C-alpha positions as CSV (number, residue, x, y, z in Angstrom):
1,X,48.4,6.4,26.1
2,X,46.6,8.0,29.0
3,X,42.8,7.8,29.2
4,X,41.0,11.1,28.8
5,X,37.4,11.8,29.7
6,X,35.5,15.0,29.0
7,X,32.6,16.3,31.1
8,X,30.3,19.1,31.9
9,X,29.8,20.7,35.3
10,X,26.2,22.0,34.9
11,X,25.2,24.8,37.3
12,X,22.3,27.1,37.9
13,X,21.6,30.1,40.1
14,X,18.9,29.5,42.7
15,X,17.6,31.8,45.4
16,X,19.8,30.1,47.9
17,X,22.9,30.3,45.8
18,X,24.6,28.2,43.1
19,X,23.5,24.7,42.5
20,X,25.5,21.9,40.9
21,X,24.0,19.1,38.8
22,X,25.5,15.7,39.6
23,X,24.8,12.1,38.4
24,X,25.0,8.8,40.3
25,X,26.4,5.7,38.5
26,X,24.1,2.8,38.1
27,X,24.7,-0.8,39.1
28,X,25.0,-2.8,42.2
29,X,28.5,-1.6,43.1
30,X,27.3,2.0,43.5
31,X,23.7,1.3,44.7
32,X,24.3,2.2,48.4
33,X,27.1,4.8,47.9
34,X,26.1,8.4,48.4
35,X,29.0,10.4,49.9
36,X,31.8,10.5,47.3
37,X,29.7,8.4,45.0
38,X,28.4,11.1,42.5
39,X,30.0,12.6,39.4
40,X,29.7,15.3,36.8
41,X,28.4,13.8,33.5
42,X,31.5,12.7,31.7
43,X,33.0,9.9,29.6
44,X,35.8,8.8,27.4
45,X,37.0,10.9,24.5
46,X,37.3,9.0,21.2
47,X,40.7,9.2,19.4
48,X,40.8,12.5,17.5
49,X,37.5,13.7,19.0
50,X,37.2,17.4,19.9
51,X,37.0,17.8,23.7
52,X,34.0,20.1,23.6
53,X,32.1,17.7,21.3
54,X,33.0,14.8,23.5
55,X,31.7,16.5,26.6
56,X,28.4,17.3,24.9
57,X,28.1,13.8,23.5
58,X,28.8,12.2,26.9
59,X,26.2,14.4,28.6
60,X,23.6,13.5,26.0
61,X,24.4,9.7,26.3
62,X,24.4,9.7,30.1
63,X,21.7,12.3,30.9
64,X,19.7,13.6,27.9
65,X,19.7,16.8,25.9
66,X,22.5,19.3,26.7
67,X,21.2,22.7,27.7
68,X,22.1,25.5,25.3
69,X,25.0,27.7,26.1
70,X,28.7,28.2,25.9
71,X,31.1,25.8,27.7
72,X,33.7,27.4,29.8
73,X,36.9,25.4,30.3
74,X,37.8,24.5,33.9
75,X,41.0,22.6,33.2
76,X,42.3,19.1,33.1
77,X,42.2,17.0,36.3
78,X,44.3,13.9,36.8
79,X,42.6,11.1,38.7
80,X,44.4,8.7,41.1
81,X,43.9,5.8,38.6
82,X,45.7,7.7,35.9
83,X,42.7,9.0,33.9
84,X,42.5,12.7,33.1
85,X,39.1,14.5,33.2
86,X,38.9,17.7,31.0
87,X,36.0,19.6,32.5
88,X,33.8,22.5,31.2
89,X,31.3,24.6,33.1
90,X,27.8,25.3,31.6
91,X,25.1,27.5,33.1
92,X,21.7,25.9,32.4
93,X,18.9,23.8,33.7
94,X,17.9,20.1,33.5
95,X,15.0,18.3,35.1
96,X,16.5,15.2,36.9
97,X,13.1,13.5,36.3
98,X,13.9,13.7,32.5
99,X,17.0,11.6,32.9
100,X,17.4,9.1,30.1
101,X,20.7,7.2,30.4
102,X,22.3,4.7,28.0
103,X,23.0,1.2,29.3
104,X,26.2,-0.7,29.7
105,X,27.1,-4.3,30.3
106,X,29.2,-5.3,33.3
107,X,30.5,-8.6,34.8
108,X,28.5,-9.1,38.1
109,X,29.8,-10.2,40.4
110,X,33.2,-9.0,39.2
111,X,35.2,-11.5,37.2
112,X,32.3,-14.0,37.3
113,X,31.7,-14.0,33.6
114,X,28.0,-13.3,34.2
115,X,26.8,-10.2,32.4
116,X,24.4,-7.7,33.8
117,X,23.0,-4.7,31.8
118,X,22.7,-1.6,33.9
119,X,21.9,2.1,33.3
120,X,25.2,4.0,33.2
121,X,23.5,6.7,35.4
122,X,20.6,5.7,37.7
123,X,19.7,9.1,39.1
124,X,20.6,12.8,39.0
125,X,20.0,15.8,41.2
126,X,20.8,19.4,42.0
127,X,22.9,20.2,45.1
128,X,24.2,23.2,46.9
129,X,27.9,23.7,46.4
130,X,28.5,22.4,49.9
131,X,26.5,19.2,49.4
132,X,28.1,18.7,45.9
133,X,31.5,18.9,47.5
134,X,30.6,16.0,49.8
135,X,28.9,13.9,47.2
136,X,31.5,14.2,44.4
137,X,34.1,11.5,43.9
138,X,37.3,12.6,45.7
139,X,39.2,13.0,42.5
140,X,36.5,15.3,41.0
141,X,36.4,17.7,44.0
142,X,39.1,19.8,42.4
143,X,36.8,20.3,39.4
144,X,34.2,21.9,41.7
145,X,37.0,24.0,43.4
146,X,38.1,25.3,40.0
147,X,34.5,26.2,39.1
148,X,34.0,28.0,42.4
149,X,37.2,30.0,41.8
150,X,35.9,31.2,38.5
151,X,32.4,31.8,39.8
152,X,33.5,34.3,42.5
């Protein structure tokens, strides 16, 4: 069965235009990656779980409290590795300094058997749509494009 993730593209309106909220994965692999190293807050959908509920749960686990508001569907986006991300847009605000991420355990170095506990997300920030397009993982750039098509 294909892996499905659900996530929220959080945005706000600033004097300079739309801004997109992105998160950066924690851990040594991503530590020095900036361009194409950021993501929308998202995560795996549990079997039988509602997609809207999963997107809110994942945001809360990775970032903190979900801003109030209605989620607007952006679509389902297949990634090169086979996973599908179901994305929703939400207008709201979040202070990146208030980031509180859960932790995960990884093998580091890979396949070494040594365990390392890392934050799932190590930082977050607001970006112009142009900067967000450069920072987003390549497979998530169509999510931003879908949002921008709706926002026009």
